[in-house]
N, C-alpha and C positions, 0 to 999 in steps of 0.2 A: 502494499500499499504505499502510496506515494502522497504524503501531505504538507500543507504549508499555514505557518501561523502569521498574522500579519496586521499588524496596526496601521490602519490607512490614514489615520489624522483626519478623517471627514473627508477622505480625496484631496488632500491639498499637502502641497509641497513646503520646504523653507520659506519660502517666497509667497508662499499663499494663493499660490496660482494652482486652478484646478485641473487634476489628473484623472479622473475619474475612468476617462477613454483610453489613457496609457493601462491604467491597471486593469482596465477590463482583458485589453490584449495581453498583457503580459501574462494573466491567470490561465486565458485560453491557450496559449501557447506551450504553456507549461505541462497541461495533461493533467493536472490532480485529480484524486482519488477525491481525494477530503481540502478542503477550504475553511481555515478558520480566520474571522476578521474580527479587529474589535475596532473601535470609533467611526462606527458606520451609521449614519443615517436611513432612515426608514426608505426614503425615495431612491438613493443608492442602492441598498440592497435590493429594490424590485427592479431597477435596472441592469446590475448585475445577474440576479437570477433570469431574468430574460436573454440575456446577451450569452451567460455560459452554459446554458440548457442544463442546468442541475438542477437535482432537489435541492431545496435550502429552506431553514428556520431562523427568522430573526425574533431578537428578543429585545425589549426596548427598557433599559434601565432606569431612562428618566423619559418620562412624558411630561410635555408642558403645551401652551398654546403656539409653540414656534415649533414644535421639532420632538420626533418620537429619535431617541439614541441611545446606541447599544452595542451588541454583537450580532454576529450571525455565522452560521455553518452551512456549508453546500456540500453536498457528494454527488459522485459519479453516479453512484446505486441508490435506492430507496432508501431515506432516512425510516427505520422502523419505529423508534421511538425518541421522543424528545421532551426536556423539561426545563422549565425557565426557574432558577431559584435566584432570590436576591440573599444577598448578605450583607452582615451587620456593617452599616457605614454612617461614618459621623457627616461627614459635608455632602459630595457629591456618592450617590447612590450607586452600588457594586451591584455586579450579580455573575451567574456563569450560566450557560447553558449547556445542558447533557445532552447527546446525542447518540445512539447505538446505531452504526452503520454496518454496510455489508461491504464485501472489498473480495477479490479471489483470495485472500487468505486467511477469510471468515469473519465474524461480526469484531468489532471494535468497538467499544464504549469511549466515547471521547467527551471532555469536559473542557469547553473554551471559556476564556474568562478575563476579566482584567481587572486588578484588585487595585486599593487605593492609594493615595499619598504619602499616609503616616503609617508610620512604621509599626505602632501598637496594635492600630486598623488592620494591616496585611496580617498581622501572625494569629489574631481572629478568624480572618476571612478565610485564611490555608486549612486551619483545625477546620471550619465549617464544610471546607470542602471536603478534605481528607475523610471526616465523618460519614460524609455521603458516599464518597467514594469506597469505602468500606464494604458498605452495602451491593454493591456493583460483582458482576462476574468476573473472571479473568480479562486479559486485553484490556486494559487500561489505559488512556492516555489523559493528560493534564495538559495544558499548553495555553499561552496567549501571553498578553503584558502583565508581569507580575509587580512592575515597579521597584524591582530590588536587585541589587547587585549580589554575589557570590549567595544565592537563596539554594539551599538543598531540602530536599526530600526523602529521609532515609530508606523508606519504603520504594521508592522509584530510582530508576535511572536518568541522569540529567544527561540528554542525548550529546550535549557539545561535549562534556568531559570525558564521556564514552567513548568519542570518537576524536579527541584531542582536539577540538577547537572552541575550548571554553576561552581564552584570551581575545577572541573575534567581537566585536562591539556589535549591539543590533540598534542605539538608539544614535542617532546619528551626530547630534549636540554636542555630545559629551562621551561619544565612541564607548557607553557603557553597555553591557549586556545586562538587559532588564526583559528580554523577551526568552520564553524559555519553551521547551516539550519534554516532558519527563514521558515516561514509560516503565508500565510495572516489569519487573523484571523476569518474566516467561515470554516477554515479547524480543523479537530477534531484531535486531538493529543494523541495518544493512548501509544507511550512508545520514549524513549530515551535512548542510550546508549554509552559506548567507549571500543571498542575492545583492549585489551592492547596489540598487537603482535607486534613484532620488526621488520617488513619486510621493514621498510621507515624510514624515521625518523619523521613521522606524523602517529597518531594512527588513523584510520577510525573510524566516526562515523555514528550511525546507529538513524534511525527513523521508526515509523511506524503511519501513516495517515490514516482518513478516510473521 
């Protein structure tokens, strides 16, 4: 299974230029099985879903008069089950999207999330995610923008560390690694790399699993 996690910064680059068309072309060209996106507006999700021709689920962590804003997951195959869970949040509401997706390597349980900016808040949020994941069957992946450097989850492989790519940053402004893909230890990791494209303030990170 080939997957990507990507904070698209509301489809804008560091100069706040709209990059949705570039992001769409990029995602189509890579032929991913699963795409996990953070910082996406609902109209952007709808356009991506139409153009990618993939099954997809959007979850709004923030809903107000001006926007529906959150995270989404796309799958080449049908998304069997999905659930949106809000996380304990001090300021901006955060949450995660759970999806159960098919691939030629069987079913994978994927948690796509975007954590808060406060360290203590993130600690609580990570524990809430782990409590949820403990109820899932094998082949679990936790991914997204976790807003923290040097983060580890003892019961999961950090795919960047596993493949020796942990010194490469994912957040363009300060070259910090704050985007992660964690996989449970029953999943075989085949590849991990970062695509240094400038369509957002983050780089997409790509993994291959079986």
